[in-house]
matplotlib code that plots the C-alpha trace (Angstrom):
import matplotlib.pyplot as plt

x = [18.3, 16.7, 14.5, 13.5, 12.5, 10.2, 8.3, 7.4, 6.7, 3.7, 4.5, 2.4, -1.2, -2.4, 0.0, 0.1, 0.2, 3.8, 5.6, 9.3, 11.4, 12.4, 13.2, 11.0, 11.8, 12.3, 13.5, 15.1, 12.1, 9.5, 6.7, 3.2, -0.4, -1.5, 0.0, -2.4, -1.1, 2.5, 1.6, 0.1, 3.3, 5.3, 3.0, 3.1, 6.8, 7.6, 4.8, 3.9, 1.3, 0.0, 0.1, 0.0, -1.6, -2.4, -6.0, -5.1, -4.8, -6.9, -9.2, -8.0, -4.9, -7.0, -7.7, -4.4, -4.9, -8.4, -7.5, -4.6, -6.6, -3.9, -4.9, -4.3, -4.4, -4.7, -2.4, -2.7, -0.4, 0.8, 0.7, 3.8, 1.9, 4.3, 3.4, 2.4, 4.0, 1.7, 2.3, 5.2, 6.1, 6.5, 9.1, 6.6, 4.7, 5.2, 4.3, 3.0, 3.8, 2.5, 4.9, 2.1, 1.8, 5.4, 6.4, 7.6, 10.8, 12.8, 10.5, 10.8, 14.6, 14.3, 11.8, 13.9, 16.7, 14.5, 11.4, 11.7, 9.8, 8.9, 6.9, 6.8, 3.7, 5.0, 1.7, 1.7, 5.4, 6.5, 9.7, 10.9, 13.7, 13.3, 15.6, 18.0, 16.7, 13.3, 10.2, 8.6, 5.8, 4.6, 1.5, 2.0, -1.5, -1.5, 1.1, 0.7, -1.9, -1.7, -4.5, -2.7, 0.8, 2.9, 6.6, 7.9, 11.2, 11.4, 14.3, 14.2, 15.6, 12.3, 10.2, 6.6, 5.7, 2.5, 1.0, 1.0, -1.8, -3.8, -5.0, -6.6, -10.1, -9.0, -7.7, -11.0, -11.0, -7.5, -8.4, -11.8, -10.1, -8.0, -10.9, -13.4, -12.5, -11.7, -15.4, -16.5, -14.1, -15.1, -17.7, -15.2, -12.6, -14.9, -15.7, -12.1, -11.3, -13.9, -12.2, -9.2, -11.2, -10.2, -7.6, -4.9, -1.2, -0.1, 2.9, 2.5, 0.9, 2.9, 0.7, 1.3, 5.1, 5.1, 3.4, 5.7, 8.7, 7.6, 7.4, 9.9, 10.3, 12.7, 10.3, 7.4, 9.6, 10.8, 7.2, 5.9, 8.7, 8.1, 4.4, 4.6, 7.2, 5.0, 1.9, 3.7, 5.2, 1.7, -0.3, 2.1, 0.9, -2.7, -2.0, -3.0, -1.3, 1.3, 3.8, 7.1, 7.1, 10.4, 11.7, 12.3, 9.8, 8.1, 5.0, 1.8, -0.3, -0.4, -2.2, -3.9, -5.6, -8.1, -11.2, -13.6, -16.4, -17.5, -14.3, -14.1, -17.6, -16.9, -13.7, -15.6, -18.0, -15.0, -13.9, -11.0, -11.3, -9.9, -10.1, -10.9, -8.2, -9.9, -13.7, -13.2, -11.4, -14.8, -16.0, -12.8, -12.3, -14.2, -14.6, -12.1, -9.2, -6.6, -7.2, -10.9, -9.9, -7.4, -10.0, -12.6, -10.7, -7.5, -7.9, -5.6, -4.7, -3.6, -0.1, 1.2, 3.2, 0.0, 0.1, 2.4, 2.7, 0.0, -2.4, -1.2, -1.9, -5.4, -6.2, -4.8, -7.0, -10.1, -9.2, -8.6, -12.1, -13.6, -11.7]
y = [-37.0, -36.3, -39.4, -38.3, -34.9, -36.3, -38.3, -35.2, -32.6, -32.7, -32.6, -31.7, -30.5, -26.9, -23.9, -22.1, -18.4, -17.5, -15.2, -14.4, -15.7, -12.2, -10.8, -9.4, -6.0, -7.5, -11.0, -11.4, -10.4, -12.8, -13.2, -13.3, -13.0, -9.6, -6.7, -7.1, -10.6, -9.3, -7.2, -10.3, -12.2, -9.5, -9.5, -13.3, -13.5, -10.5, -11.3, -7.6, -7.0, -3.6, -1.8, 2.0, 2.7, 6.1, 7.3, 8.0, 4.5, 1.8, -0.2, -3.5, -3.1, -3.7, -7.2, -8.7, -7.2, -8.5, -12.0, -12.2, -10.4, -7.7, -4.3, -1.3, 2.5, 5.2, 8.2, 11.5, 12.9, 16.5, 18.7, 16.9, 13.6, 12.4, 10.9, 13.1, 11.2, 11.9, 8.3, 6.1, 2.9, 0.0, -2.7, -5.2, -2.6, -1.4, 1.6, 1.3, 4.2, 4.7, 5.9, 8.1, 8.1, 7.1, 10.6, 10.1, 8.1, 10.8, 10.6, 6.8, 7.1, 9.6, 7.5, 4.4, 6.0, 7.2, 5.0, 1.6, -1.4, 0.5, -1.1, 0.6, 0.3, 0.7, -0.3, 3.1, 3.2, 0.2, 1.8, 3.0, 0.7, -0.9, 0.6, -2.2, -4.0, -2.2, -4.4, -3.3, -4.5, -3.8, -4.3, -5.3, -4.7, -1.1, -0.5, -3.2, -5.3, -8.4, -10.1, -10.1, -10.2, -8.6, -8.4, -8.4, -7.6, -8.7, -8.3, -11.8, -15.2, -16.9, -17.9, -19.0, -21.8, -20.7, -22.7, -21.3, -19.1, -19.7, -16.5, -17.9, -16.9, -13.3, -12.7, -12.0, -8.2, -7.9, -10.0, -8.3, -4.8, -5.9, -7.2, -4.6, -1.7, -0.8, -0.2, -3.6, -5.3, -3.2, -5.6, -8.4, -6.2, -5.4, -9.1, -10.0, -7.4, -8.9, -12.3, -11.0, -10.5, -13.0, -14.8, -16.8, -15.9, -17.6, -17.4, -15.5, -17.4, -18.7, -16.7, -13.4, -14.1, -14.9, -11.6, -9.6, -11.2, -9.7, -6.0, -3.4, -1.7, 0.9, 2.1, 2.2, 4.1, 6.7, 7.3, 7.9, 10.3, 12.2, 12.5, 13.4, 16.1, 17.6, 17.7, 19.2, 21.9, 22.8, 22.4, 23.3, 26.9, 25.9, 22.7, 23.3, 20.1, 21.3, 18.5, 18.8, 17.2, 15.4, 15.6, 12.6, 10.5, 7.5, 8.1, 6.1, 9.2, 13.0, 14.2, 17.6, 19.3, 22.0, 23.2, 23.3, 20.8, 18.2, 18.0, 14.2, 13.8, 16.0, 14.2, 11.0, 12.3, 12.7, 9.1, 10.3, 7.9, 9.3, 7.2, 8.3, 7.5, 6.3, 6.3, 4.6, 7.8, 9.5, 7.0, 7.1, 10.9, 14.1, 16.9, 19.2, 16.7, 16.9, 13.2, 14.0, 16.9, 14.8, 12.0, 14.5, 17.0, 15.5, 14.6, 11.7, 12.2, 9.1, 9.6, 6.0, 4.3, 3.7, 7.4, 9.9, 13.7, 14.0, 12.3, 14.5, 17.6, 16.4, 15.6, 19.0, 20.7, 18.9, 19.8, 23.4, 23.8, 22.3, 24.4]
z = [-13.0, -16.3, -16.0, -12.5, -13.8, -16.5, -13.9, -11.8, -14.6, -16.9, -20.6, -23.6, -23.3, -23.7, -23.4, -20.1, -19.8, -20.8, -18.4, -18.4, -15.5, -14.2, -10.8, -8.1, -6.5, -3.1, -3.7, -0.3, 1.8, 3.2, 0.7, 2.1, 0.9, 2.5, 4.3, 7.3, 7.6, 7.4, 10.5, 12.2, 11.4, 13.2, 16.2, 16.5, 16.3, 18.6, 21.0, 21.7, 24.3, 23.0, 19.7, 19.1, 15.7, 14.0, 13.7, 10.1, 8.7, 7.1, 9.5, 8.1, 10.1, 13.2, 12.1, 13.4, 16.8, 17.0, 15.9, 18.4, 21.2, 21.5, 22.9, 20.7, 21.2, 18.6, 18.3, 16.5, 13.8, 13.3, 10.1, 8.8, 9.2, 11.9, 15.3, 18.3, 21.1, 24.1, 25.2, 26.3, 24.6, 27.0, 26.8, 25.3, 23.2, 19.6, 17.4, 13.8, 11.5, 8.0, 5.3, 3.9, 0.1, -0.1, 0.9, 4.5, 4.1, 5.9, 8.9, 8.8, 9.0, 11.9, 13.8, 13.3, 15.4, 18.3, 18.6, 20.2, 18.7, 15.5, 12.7, 9.4, 7.2, 3.7, 2.0, 0.3, -0.2, -2.3, -3.6, -0.2, 0.8, 4.3, 7.0, 8.2, 11.3, 11.3, 10.9, 7.6, 5.4, 1.9, -0.2, -3.8, -5.1, -4.0, -6.7, -9.4, -11.1, -8.9, -7.0, -3.7, -2.2, 0.5, 1.5, 5.0, 6.6, 10.2, 12.6, 14.0, 13.1, 14.0, 11.0, 10.7, 8.2, 6.4, 3.6, 0.1, -1.0, -4.2, -5.9, -9.1, -7.8, -7.3, -10.8, -12.6, -12.2, -13.7, -16.8, -17.2, -17.2, -20.2, -22.3, -21.2, -18.9, -15.3, -14.7, -15.9, -13.5, -10.4, -9.0, -9.1, -7.5, -4.6, -4.2, -4.2, -1.6, 0.7, 0.3, 2.3, 5.4, 8.1, 5.9, 7.6, 7.1, 3.9, 1.6, -1.6, -4.4, -7.3, -9.7, -7.9, -7.7, -11.4, -12.3, -9.9, -11.7, -15.0, -14.1, -15.3, -12.0, -13.2, -15.8, -13.2, -10.8, -13.3, -14.6, -11.1, -10.3, -13.5, -13.0, -9.4, -10.1, -12.8, -10.6, -7.7, -9.9, -11.1, -7.8, -5.0, -4.9, -4.0, -2.0, 1.6, 2.9, 5.4, 5.0, 3.1, -0.4, -1.1, -4.7, -7.0, -5.2, -6.8, -4.8, -4.7, -5.7, -5.4, -2.3, -2.9, 0.0, -1.0, 0.9, -2.1, -1.8, -4.3, -6.2, -5.9, -7.2, -10.2, -11.0, -10.9, -13.5, -15.8, -15.0, -12.9, -9.9, -6.6, -3.4, 0.1, 2.7, 4.9, 5.4, 8.8, 10.0, 10.1, 12.7, 14.8, 15.0, 15.4, 12.9, 14.7, 14.2, 11.5, 10.6, 9.9, 7.7, 5.7, 5.1, 4.0, 1.9, 0.5, -3.2, -4.2, -7.8, -9.8, -11.2, -11.4, -14.2, -16.3, -17.2, -18.9, -18.9, -21.5, -19.1, -16.3, -18.4, -19.2, -15.5, -14.5, -17.1, -15.8, -12.2, -13.0, -14.4, -11.3, -8.7]

ax = plt.figure().add_subplot(projection="3d")
ax.plot(x, y, z, "-o")
ax.set_aspect("equal")
plt.show()
C-alpha cells in the first residue's frame, strides 16, 4: 500500500500553501460552486414547473429558471419581510423565500410548517441551520473570504454528478486585499463576479473547501452576535424598519432604514462600504412598493467578524454626524 501511494503522490518540489486539515461548518451538505446553481440543482431534481420568487431578491436567482425554461412569478413581502400569499402554490410548483440578513429564521420555521414545496435561500444566513427536510441553500462568499462555494440541503435521494470546479482564477482579489487593500482588489472582484454568469453546476473546488476548513466559525459567529447586538442597542430607536429583530443573531449585516438621503454616499466618502440590495428591484417594482423603499433607503452596515466593538463605535460616530 505504501509503494502504491508513492506512485500517485508527488514528492519534493516547492512548498504548497499550508492549510490545516480542519472541519467545514456544514460537512454533510452537498458542496457546490454557487448558490444560484444550488437552486438550479433543486429545480432539476424536483422538476418543478413554476417558481414563485420575491420581488426583493437578487436577480441572479432568475438565472436557473431562464436556463431551464421554467416560468416564474414574483410575489410581494410585508413589513415583517414575509410573503404576502395572494397566490396558490400548485402541486408541481415551489416557493423561494429569502432568510433576509440572517434575521428571519423564525419565519423560515413557520413557513416550513405551512407552505408546500418551500425552498429557503440562506445566502444571507450562513449560520442559520437548515430545517429538516426543507430544501435550503447557502452562499459561502457572502460571509467569508473565499472565491466561490455553496452548500445545499435537498430533500431527495436523487443526486446529480457535477464535475469539480477550479477556482484558482477567482482568487486574485483575495490575495491582493492582503498585500494592498480592499480597494486595490475591487476590479478583480468585479471581474470574478462576472465569471459566475452562466456557469454550469459544479462541485465546490478543492481550494474553496480547503479555505472553508480553516475558519474558526465559533469566533466568527460570536463576533457577529456581539457587533449586531451593539448596533441594535444604539440604533433601534431610529430604525424605521418594521420587522422584529431577534436577539443573539450572527447576522450578515445590520439593516438600518432611515429616510435621510445621501447617507450611503457620505459613508462611502469615509471608506465605509455599504451595498445596495438589490439594484434590480428598481426595475422590477414601482416607487410606491415596500420593496422599492427597502432597496433605496436601507443602509446595510458592516458588522461581521473582521470588526470589533471599537470599529462599531467608530462607524456609529461617523453615522451620527451624517444623520
